[in-house]
CHARMM internal coordinates of N, CA and C (Angstrom, degrees):
IC EDIT
DIST 1 N 1 CA 1.4341
DIST 1 CA 1 C 1.5210
ANGL 1 N 1 CA 1 C 108.41
DIST 1 C 2 N 1.3092
ANGL 1 CA 1 C 2 N 117.34
DIHE 1 N 1 CA 1 C 2 N 141.14
DIST 2 N 2 CA 1.4554
ANGL 1 C 2 N 2 CA 123.13
DIHE 1 CA 1 C 2 N 2 CA 179.79
DIST 2 CA 2 C 1.5205
ANGL 2 N 2 CA 2 C 109.50
DIHE 1 C 2 N 2 CA 2 C -118.03
DIST 2 C 3 N 1.3251
ANGL 2 CA 2 C 3 N 115.99
DIHE 2 N 2 CA 2 C 3 N 135.76
DIST 3 N 3 CA 1.4580
ANGL 2 C 3 N 3 CA 121.09
DIHE 2 CA 2 C 3 N 3 CA 178.70
DIST 3 CA 3 C 1.5175
ANGL 3 N 3 CA 3 C 108.21
DIHE 2 C 3 N 3 CA 3 C -122.88
DIST 3 C 4 N 1.3287
ANGL 3 CA 3 C 4 N 116.43
DIHE 3 N 3 CA 3 C 4 N 128.50
DIST 4 N 4 CA 1.4585
ANGL 3 C 4 N 4 CA 121.50
DIHE 3 CA 3 C 4 N 4 CA 178.44
DIST 4 CA 4 C 1.5131
ANGL 4 N 4 CA 4 C 108.91
DIHE 3 C 4 N 4 CA 4 C -121.57
DIST 4 C 5 N 1.3181
ANGL 4 CA 4 C 5 N 116.18
DIHE 4 N 4 CA 4 C 5 N 126.83
DIST 5 N 5 CA 1.4582
ANGL 4 C 5 N 5 CA 120.40
DIHE 4 CA 4 C 5 N 5 CA 175.96
DIST 5 CA 5 C 1.5188
ANGL 5 N 5 CA 5 C 108.72
DIHE 4 C 5 N 5 CA 5 C -92.74
DIST 5 C 6 N 1.3193
ANGL 5 CA 5 C 6 N 116.08
DIHE 5 N 5 CA 5 C 6 N 141.05
DIST 6 N 6 CA 1.4573
ANGL 5 C 6 N 6 CA 120.31
DIHE 5 CA 5 C 6 N 6 CA 176.61
DIST 6 CA 6 C 1.5173
ANGL 6 N 6 CA 6 C 109.37
DIHE 5 C 6 N 6 CA 6 C -117.80
DIST 6 C 7 N 1.3090
ANGL 6 CA 6 C 7 N 115.27
DIHE 6 N 6 CA 6 C 7 N 151.21
DIST 7 N 7 CA 1.4589
ANGL 6 C 7 N 7 CA 121.70
DIHE 6 CA 6 C 7 N 7 CA 177.28
DIST 7 CA 7 C 1.5156
ANGL 7 N 7 CA 7 C 107.00
DIHE 6 C 7 N 7 CA 7 C -114.36
DIST 7 C 8 N 1.3092
ANGL 7 CA 7 C 8 N 117.03
DIHE 7 N 7 CA 7 C 8 N 118.82
DIST 8 N 8 CA 1.4551
ANGL 7 C 8 N 8 CA 120.17
DIHE 7 CA 7 C 8 N 8 CA -179.75
DIST 8 CA 8 C 1.5184
ANGL 8 N 8 CA 8 C 113.53
DIHE 7 C 8 N 8 CA 8 C 63.32
DIST 8 C 9 N 1.3349
ANGL 8 CA 8 C 9 N 116.97
DIHE 8 N 8 CA 8 C 9 N 26.43
DIST 9 N 9 CA 1.4578
ANGL 8 C 9 N 9 CA 120.65
DIHE 8 CA 8 C 9 N 9 CA 178.14
DIST 9 CA 9 C 1.5174
ANGL 9 N 9 CA 9 C 114.48
DIHE 8 C 9 N 9 CA 9 C 77.26
DIST 9 C 10 N 1.3341
ANGL 9 CA 9 C 10 N 118.05
DIHE 9 N 9 CA 9 C 10 N 7.88
DIST 10 N 10 CA 1.4673
ANGL 9 C 10 N 10 CA 121.38
DIHE 9 CA 9 C 10 N 10 CA -179.23
DIST 10 CA 10 C 1.5183
ANGL 10 N 10 CA 10 C 108.75
DIHE 9 C 10 N 10 CA 10 C -105.23
DIST 10 C 11 N 1.3342
ANGL 10 CA 10 C 11 N 116.10
DIHE 10 N 10 CA 10 C 11 N 128.76
DIST 11 N 11 CA 1.4548
ANGL 10 C 11 N 11 CA 120.75
DIHE 10 CA 10 C 11 N 11 CA 177.47
DIST 11 CA 11 C 1.5264
ANGL 11 N 11 CA 11 C 109.91
DIHE 10 C 11 N 11 CA 11 C -66.35
DIST 11 C 12 N 1.3337
ANGL 11 CA 11 C 12 N 118.05
DIHE 11 N 11 CA 11 C 12 N 138.87
DIST 12 N 12 CA 1.4605
ANGL 11 C 12 N 12 CA 119.40
DIHE 11 CA 11 C 12 N 12 CA 175.38
DIST 12 CA 12 C 1.5311
ANGL 12 N 12 CA 12 C 109.89
DIHE 11 C 12 N 12 CA 12 C -68.67
DIST 12 C 13 N 1.3363
ANGL 12 CA 12 C 13 N 117.91
DIHE 12 N 12 CA 12 C 13 N 150.01
DIST 13 N 13 CA 1.4571
ANGL 12 C 13 N 13 CA 120.13
DIHE 12 CA 12 C 13 N 13 CA 178.53
DIST 13 CA 13 C 1.5235
ANGL 13 N 13 CA 13 C 110.34
DIHE 12 C 13 N 13 CA 13 C -63.03
DIST 13 C 14 N 1.3073
ANGL 13 CA 13 C 14 N 115.59
DIHE 13 N 13 CA 13 C 14 N 142.98
DIST 14 N 14 CA 1.4578
ANGL 13 C 14 N 14 CA 120.37
DIHE 13 CA 13 C 14 N 14 CA -178.62
DIST 14 CA 14 C 1.5191
ANGL 14 N 14 CA 14 C 109.81
DIHE 13 C 14 N 14 CA 14 C -126.34
DIST 14 C 15 N 1.3260
ANGL 14 CA 14 C 15 N 116.13
DIHE 14 N 14 CA 14 C 15 N 145.68
DIST 15 N 15 CA 1.4591
ANGL 14 C 15 N 15 CA 118.58
DIHE 14 CA 14 C 15 N 15 CA 173.65
DIST 15 CA 15 C 1.5259
ANGL 15 N 15 CA 15 C 109.89
DIHE 14 C 15 N 15 CA 15 C -72.67
DIST 15 C 16 N 1.3094
ANGL 15 CA 15 C 16 N 115.55
DIHE 15 N 15 CA 15 C 16 N 157.24
DIST 16 N 16 CA 1.4572
ANGL 15 C 16 N 16 CA 122.31
DIHE 15 CA 15 C 16 N 16 CA 178.00
DIST 16 CA 16 C 1.5195
ANGL 16 N 16 CA 16 C 108.05
DIHE 15 C 16 N 16 CA 16 C -127.51
DIST 16 C 17 N 1.3240
ANGL 16 CA 16 C 17 N 116.74
DIHE 16 N 16 CA 16 C 17 N 139.07
DIST 17 N 17 CA 1.4639
ANGL 16 C 17 N 17 CA 120.79
DIHE 16 CA 16 C 17 N 17 CA -179.89
DIST 17 CA 17 C 1.5158
ANGL 17 N 17 CA 17 C 109.81
DIHE 16 C 17 N 17 CA 17 C -119.57
DIST 17 C 18 N 1.3234
ANGL 17 CA 17 C 18 N 114.48
DIHE 17 N 17 CA 17 C 18 N 148.85
DIST 18 N 18 CA 1.4552
ANGL 17 C 18 N 18 CA 121.11
DIHE 17 CA 17 C 18 N 18 CA 174.67
DIST 18 CA 18 C 1.5143
ANGL 18 N 18 CA 18 C 108.96
DIHE 17 C 18 N 18 CA 18 C -130.07
DIST 18 C 19 N 1.3277
ANGL 18 CA 18 C 19 N 116.45
DIHE 18 N 18 CA 18 C 19 N 144.46
DIST 19 N 19 CA 1.4606
ANGL 18 C 19 N 19 CA 121.44
DIHE 18 CA 18 C 19 N 19 CA 179.91
DIST 19 CA 19 C 1.5128
ANGL 19 N 19 CA 19 C 108.60
DIHE 18 C 19 N 19 CA 19 C -124.77
DIST 19 C 20 N 1.3407
ANGL 19 CA 19 C 20 N 116.08
DIHE 19 N 19 CA 19 C 20 N 126.60
DIST 20 N 20 CA 1.4591
ANGL 19 C 20 N 20 CA 122.23
DIHE 19 CA 19 C 20 N 20 CA 173.20
DIST 20 CA 20 C 1.5198
ANGL 20 N 20 CA 20 C 106.52
DIHE 19 C 20 N 20 CA 20 C -95.80
DIST 20 C 21 N 1.3318
ANGL 20 CA 20 C 21 N 115.90
DIHE 20 N 20 CA 20 C 21 N 101.25
DIST 21 N 21 CA 1.4610
ANGL 20 C 21 N 21 CA 122.94
DIHE 20 CA 20 C 21 N 21 CA -174.24
DIST 21 CA 21 C 1.5191
ANGL 21 N 21 CA 21 C 108.75
DIHE 20 C 21 N 21 CA 21 C -82.07
DIST 21 C 22 N 1.3251
ANGL 21 CA 21 C 22 N 117.52
DIHE 21 N 21 CA 21 C 22 N 128.12
DIST 22 N 22 CA 1.4624
ANGL 21 C 22 N 22 CA 121.87
DIHE 21 CA 21 C 22 N 22 CA -179.07
DIST 22 CA 22 C 1.5242
ANGL 22 N 22 CA 22 C 109.56
DIHE 21 C 22 N 22 CA 22 C -137.84
DIST 22 C 23 N 1.3197
ANGL 22 CA 22 C 23 N 116.41
DIHE 22 N 22 CA 22 C 23 N 179.09
DIST 23 N 23 CA 1.4612
ANGL 22 C 23 N 23 CA 119.61
DIHE 22 CA 22 C 23 N 23 CA -174.99
DIST 23 CA 23 C 1.5254
ANGL 23 N 23 CA 23 C 113.70
DIHE 22 C 23 N 23 CA 23 C -80.86
DIST 23 C 24 N 1.3462
ANGL 23 CA 23 C 24 N 118.05
DIHE 23 N 23 CA 23 C 24 N -25.10
DIST 24 N 24 CA 1.4603
ANGL 23 C 24 N 24 CA 120.15
DIHE 23 CA 23 C 24 N 24 CA -178.26
DIST 24 CA 24 C 1.5204
ANGL 24 N 24 CA 24 C 113.67
DIHE 23 C 24 N 24 CA 24 C -109.96
DIST 24 C 25 N 1.3358
ANGL 24 CA 24 C 25 N 117.16
DIHE 24 N 24 CA 24 C 25 N -38.42
DIST 25 N 25 CA 1.4524
ANGL 24 C 25 N 25 CA 120.50
DIHE 24 CA 24 C 25 N 25 CA 176.22
DIST 25 CA 25 C 1.5215
ANGL 25 N 25 CA 25 C 109.47
DIHE 24 C 25 N 25 CA 25 C -150.36
DIST 25 C 26 N 1.3249
ANGL 25 CA 25 C 26 N 115.80
DIHE 25 N 25 CA 25 C 26 N 166.86
DIST 26 N 26 CA 1.4567
ANGL 25 C 26 N 26 CA 121.56
DIHE 25 CA 25 C 26 N 26 CA -175.66
DIST 26 CA 26 C 1.5237
ANGL 26 N 26 CA 26 C 108.68
DIHE 25 C 26 N 26 CA 26 C -125.76
DIST 26 C 27 N 1.3255
ANGL 26 CA 26 C 27 N 117.09
DIHE 26 N 26 CA 26 C 27 N 126.25
DIST 27 N 27 CA 1.4614
ANGL 26 C 27 N 27 CA 122.12
DIHE 26 CA 26 C 27 N 27 CA 179.12
DIST 27 CA 27 C 1.5234
ANGL 27 N 27 CA 27 C 108.77
DIHE 26 C 27 N 27 CA 27 C -91.06
DIST 27 C 28 N 1.3147
ANGL 27 CA 27 C 28 N 116.24
DIHE 27 N 27 CA 27 C 28 N 137.04
DIST 28 N 28 CA 1.4610
ANGL 27 C 28 N 28 CA 122.35
DIHE 27 CA 27 C 28 N 28 CA -177.82
DIST 28 CA 28 C 1.5253
ANGL 28 N 28 CA 28 C 108.71
DIHE 27 C 28 N 28 CA 28 C -125.37
DIST 28 C 29 N 1.3273
ANGL 28 CA 28 C 29 N 116.55
DIHE 28 N 28 CA 28 C 29 N 135.17
DIST 29 N 29 CA 1.4623
ANGL 28 C 29 N 29 CA 121.62
DIHE 28 CA 28 C 29 N 29 CA 174.88
DIST 29 CA 29 C 1.5235
ANGL 29 N 29 CA 29 C 108.27
DIHE 28 C 29 N 29 CA 29 C -132.13
DIST 29 C 30 N 1.3215
ANGL 29 CA 29 C 30 N 115.93
DIHE 29 N 29 CA 29 C 30 N 139.77
DIST 30 N 30 CA 1.4604
ANGL 29 C 30 N 30 CA 122.44
DIHE 29 CA 29 C 30 N 30 CA 177.53
DIST 30 CA 30 C 1.5225
ANGL 30 N 30 CA 30 C 107.65
DIHE 29 C 30 N 30 CA 30 C -122.40
DIST 30 C 31 N 1.3384
ANGL 30 CA 30 C 31 N 116.15
DIHE 30 N 30 CA 30 C 31 N 131.10
DIST 31 N 31 CA 1.4627
ANGL 30 C 31 N 31 CA 121.04
DIHE 30 CA 30 C 31 N 31 CA 177.47
DIST 31 CA 31 C 1.5238
ANGL 31 N 31 CA 31 C 108.97
DIHE 30 C 31 N 31 CA 31 C -120.45
DIST 31 C 32 N 1.3334
ANGL 31 CA 31 C 32 N 115.13
DIHE 31 N 31 CA 31 C 32 N 151.07
DIST 32 N 32 CA 1.4600
ANGL 31 C 32 N 32 CA 119.90
DIHE 31 CA 31 C 32 N 32 CA 178.84
DIST 32 CA 32 C 1.5246
ANGL 32 N 32 CA 32 C 110.48
DIHE 31 C 32 N 32 CA 32 C -87.15
DIST 32 C 33 N 1.3303
ANGL 32 CA 32 C 33 N 116.42
DIHE 32 N 32 CA 32 C 33 N -173.88
DIST 33 N 33 CA 1.4647
ANGL 32 C 33 N 33 CA 121.12
DIHE 32 CA 32 C 33 N 33 CA -175.97
DIST 33 CA 33 C 1.5221
ANGL 33 N 33 CA 33 C 112.70
DIHE 32 C 33 N 33 CA 33 C -65.45
DIST 33 C 34 N 1.3473
ANGL 33 CA 33 C 34 N 118.03
DIHE 33 N 33 CA 33 C 34 N -16.91
DIST 34 N 34 CA 1.4645
ANGL 33 C 34 N 34 CA 121.35
DIHE 33 CA 33 C 34 N 34 CA 176.82
DIST 34 CA 34 C 1.5225
ANGL 34 N 34 CA 34 C 112.36
DIHE 33 C 34 N 34 CA 34 C -93.27
DIST 34 C 35 N 1.3345
ANGL 34 CA 34 C 35 N 116.66
DIHE 34 N 34 CA 34 C 35 N 0.07
DIST 35 N 35 CA 1.4554
ANGL 34 C 35 N 35 CA 120.59
DIHE 34 CA 34 C 35 N 35 CA -178.36
DIST 35 CA 35 C 1.5166
ANGL 35 N 35 CA 35 C 113.76
DIHE 34 C 35 N 35 CA 35 C 84.19
DIST 35 C 36 N 1.3317
ANGL 35 CA 35 C 36 N 116.82
DIHE 35 N 35 CA 35 C 36 N 10.02
DIST 36 N 36 CA 1.4634
ANGL 35 C 36 N 36 CA 121.32
DIHE 35 CA 35 C 36 N 36 CA 178.87
DIST 36 CA 36 C 1.5256
ANGL 36 N 36 CA 36 C 109.61
DIHE 35 C 36 N 36 CA 36 C -85.90
DIST 36 C 37 N 1.3194
ANGL 36 CA 36 C 37 N 116.19
DIHE 36 N 36 CA 36 C 37 N 132.32
DIST 37 N 37 CA 1.4549
ANGL 36 C 37 N 37 CA 120.64
DIHE 36 CA 36 C 37 N 37 CA 179.52
DIST 37 CA 37 C 1.5257
ANGL 37 N 37 CA 37 C 110.12
DIHE 36 C 37 N 37 CA 37 C -68.21
DIST 37 C 38 N 1.3201
ANGL 37 CA 37 C 38 N 116.05
DIHE 37 N 37 CA 37 C 38 N 127.33
DIST 38 N 38 CA 1.4589
ANGL 37 C 38 N 38 CA 120.59
DIHE 37 CA 37 C 38 N 38 CA -179.74
DIST 38 CA 38 C 1.5255
ANGL 38 N 38 CA 38 C 112.43
DIHE 37 C 38 N 38 CA 38 C -109.43
DIST 38 C 39 N 1.3186
ANGL 38 CA 38 C 39 N 117.15
DIHE 38 N 38 CA 38 C 39 N -26.62
DIST 39 N 39 CA 1.4630
ANGL 38 C 39 N 39 CA 121.77
DIHE 38 CA 38 C 39 N 39 CA 179.35
DIST 39 CA 39 C 1.5256
ANGL 39 N 39 CA 39 C 108.52
DIHE 38 C 39 N 39 CA 39 C -144.32
DIST 39 C 40 N 1.3227
ANGL 39 CA 39 C 40 N 114.94
DIHE 39 N 39 CA 39 C 40 N 146.23
DIST 40 N 40 CA 1.4643
ANGL 39 C 40 N 40 CA 120.53
DIHE 39 CA 39 C 40 N 40 CA 175.12
DIST 40 CA 40 C 1.5216
ANGL 40 N 40 CA 40 C 106.74
DIHE 39 C 40 N 40 CA 40 C -151.61
DIST 40 C 41 N 1.3267
ANGL 40 CA 40 C 41 N 116.13
DIHE 40 N 40 CA 40 C 41 N 126.29
DIST 41 N 41 CA 1.4601
ANGL 40 C 41 N 41 CA 119.94
DIHE 40 CA 40 C 41 N 41 CA 179.65
DIST 41 CA 41 C 1.5185
ANGL 41 N 41 CA 41 C 108.81
DIHE 40 C 41 N 41 CA 41 C -159.53
DIST 41 C 42 N 1.3162
ANGL 41 CA 41 C 42 N 116.13
DIHE 41 N 41 CA 41 C 42 N 171.20
DIST 42 N 42 CA 1.4567
ANGL 41 C 42 N 42 CA 120.08
DIHE 41 CA 41 C 42 N 42 CA 174.69
DIST 42 CA 42 C 1.5179
ANGL 42 N 42 CA 42 C 108.47
DIHE 41 C 42 N 42 CA 42 C -131.39
DIST 42 C 43 N 1.3147
ANGL 42 CA 42 C 43 N 114.80
DIHE 42 N 42 CA 42 C 43 N 154.86
DIST 43 N 43 CA 1.4591
ANGL 42 C 43 N 43 CA 121.45
DIHE 42 CA 42 C 43 N 43 CA 177.66
DIST 43 CA 43 C 1.5193
ANGL 43 N 43 CA 43 C 108.20
DIHE 42 C 43 N 43 CA 43 C -129.71
DIST 43 C 44 N 1.3120
ANGL 43 CA 43 C 44 N 115.07
DIHE 43 N 43 CA 43 C 44 N 151.80
DIST 44 N 44 CA 1.4629
ANGL 43 C 44 N 44 CA 120.78
DIHE 43 CA 43 C 44 N 44 CA 179.35
DIST 44 CA 44 C 1.5293
ANGL 44 N 44 CA 44 C 110.20
DIHE 43 C 44 N 44 CA 44 C -71.51
DIST 44 C 45 N 1.3307
ANGL 44 CA 44 C 45 N 114.62
DIHE 44 N 44 CA 44 C 45 N 155.28
DIST 45 N 45 CA 1.4628
ANGL 44 C 45 N 45 CA 120.86
DIHE 44 CA 44 C 45 N 45 CA 176.31
DIST 45 CA 45 C 1.5274
ANGL 45 N 45 CA 45 C 107.89
DIHE 44 C 45 N 45 CA 45 C -87.58
DIST 45 C 46 N 1.3199
ANGL 45 CA 45 C 46 N 114.73
DIHE 45 N 45 CA 45 C 46 N 68.63
DIST 46 N 46 CA 1.4578
ANGL 45 C 46 N 46 CA 121.49
DIHE 45 CA 45 C 46 N 46 CA 176.15
DIST 46 CA 46 C 1.5330
ANGL 46 N 46 CA 46 C 107.85
DIHE 45 C 46 N 46 CA 46 C -148.80
DIST 46 C 47 N 1.3146
ANGL 46 CA 46 C 47 N 115.90
DIHE 46 N 46 CA 46 C 47 N 177.83
DIST 47 N 47 CA 1.4673
ANGL 46 C 47 N 47 CA 119.62
DIHE 46 CA 46 C 47 N 47 CA -175.60
DIST 47 CA 47 C 1.5262
ANGL 47 N 47 CA 47 C 111.83
DIHE 46 C 47 N 47 CA 47 C -59.22
DIST 47 C 48 N 1.3229
ANGL 47 CA 47 C 48 N 117.43
DIHE 47 N 47 CA 47 C 48 N -43.18
DIST 48 N 48 CA 1.4710
ANGL 47 C 48 N 48 CA 120.25
DIHE 47 CA 47 C 48 N 48 CA -178.72
DIST 48 CA 48 C 1.5238
ANGL 48 N 48 CA 48 C 110.91
DIHE 47 C 48 N 48 CA 48 C -64.93
DIST 48 C 49 N 1.3239
ANGL 48 CA 48 C 49 N 117.44
DIHE 48 N 48 CA 48 C 49 N -43.02
DIST 49 N 49 CA 1.4568
ANGL 48 C 49 N 49 CA 120.69
DIHE 48 CA 48 C 49 N 49 CA 179.75
DIST 49 CA 49 C 1.5139
ANGL 49 N 49 CA 49 C 112.19
DIHE 48 C 49 N 49 CA 49 C -64.52
DIST 49 C 50 N 1.3131
ANGL 49 CA 49 C 50 N 116.70
DIHE 49 N 49 CA 49 C 50 N -42.52
DIST 50 N 50 CA 1.4626
ANGL 49 C 50 N 50 CA 119.96
DIHE 49 CA 49 C 50 N 50 CA -179.83
DIST 50 CA 50 C 1.5256
ANGL 50 N 50 CA 50 C 111.71
DIHE 49 C 50 N 50 CA 50 C -68.46
DIST 50 C 51 N 1.3398
ANGL 50 CA 50 C 51 N 117.68
DIHE 50 N 50 CA 50 C 51 N -32.00
DIST 51 N 51 CA 1.4659
ANGL 50 C 51 N 51 CA 120.27
DIHE 50 CA 50 C 51 N 51 CA 175.00
DIST 51 CA 51 C 1.5258
ANGL 51 N 51 CA 51 C 110.48
DIHE 50 C 51 N 51 CA 51 C -63.80
DIST 51 C 52 N 1.3236
ANGL 51 CA 51 C 52 N 116.97
DIHE 51 N 51 CA 51 C 52 N -32.81
DIST 52 N 52 CA 1.4631
ANGL 51 C 52 N 52 CA 120.97
DIHE 51 CA 51 C 52 N 52 CA 178.13
DIST 52 CA 52 C 1.5236
ANGL 52 N 52 CA 52 C 110.86
DIHE 51 C 52 N 52 CA 52 C -60.70
DIST 52 C 53 N 1.3189
ANGL 52 CA 52 C 53 N 117.43
DIHE 52 N 52 CA 52 C 53 N -34.35
DIST 53 N 53 CA 1.4629
ANGL 52 C 53 N 53 CA 121.28
DIHE 52 CA 52 C 53 N 53 CA -178.53
DIST 53 CA 53 C 1.5211
ANGL 53 N 53 CA 53 C 113.06
DIHE 52 C 53 N 53 CA 53 C -73.22
DIST 53 C 54 N 1.3109
ANGL 53 CA 53 C 54 N 117.09
DIHE 53 N 53 CA 53 C 54 N -22.96
DIST 54 N 54 CA 1.4612
ANGL 53 C 54 N 54 CA 118.99
DIHE 53 CA 53 C 54 N 54 CA -179.18
DIST 54 CA 54 C 1.4776
ANGL 54 N 54 CA 54 C 108.28
DIHE 53 C 54 N 54 CA 54 C -108.12
END
COOR INIT
IC SEED 1 N 1 CA 1 C
IC BUILD
């Protein structure tokens, strides 16, 4: 279950992530509410790499 508190009826800004899924590795980028990239990394297409994503 997820709970989000709002102030004055406005949702707080949230980061957004994108995953480029490929056969050998997966590139991940996270941007903040202004669209600025805050994180960028890749993980292997194996059990250890996929565990990193969760």
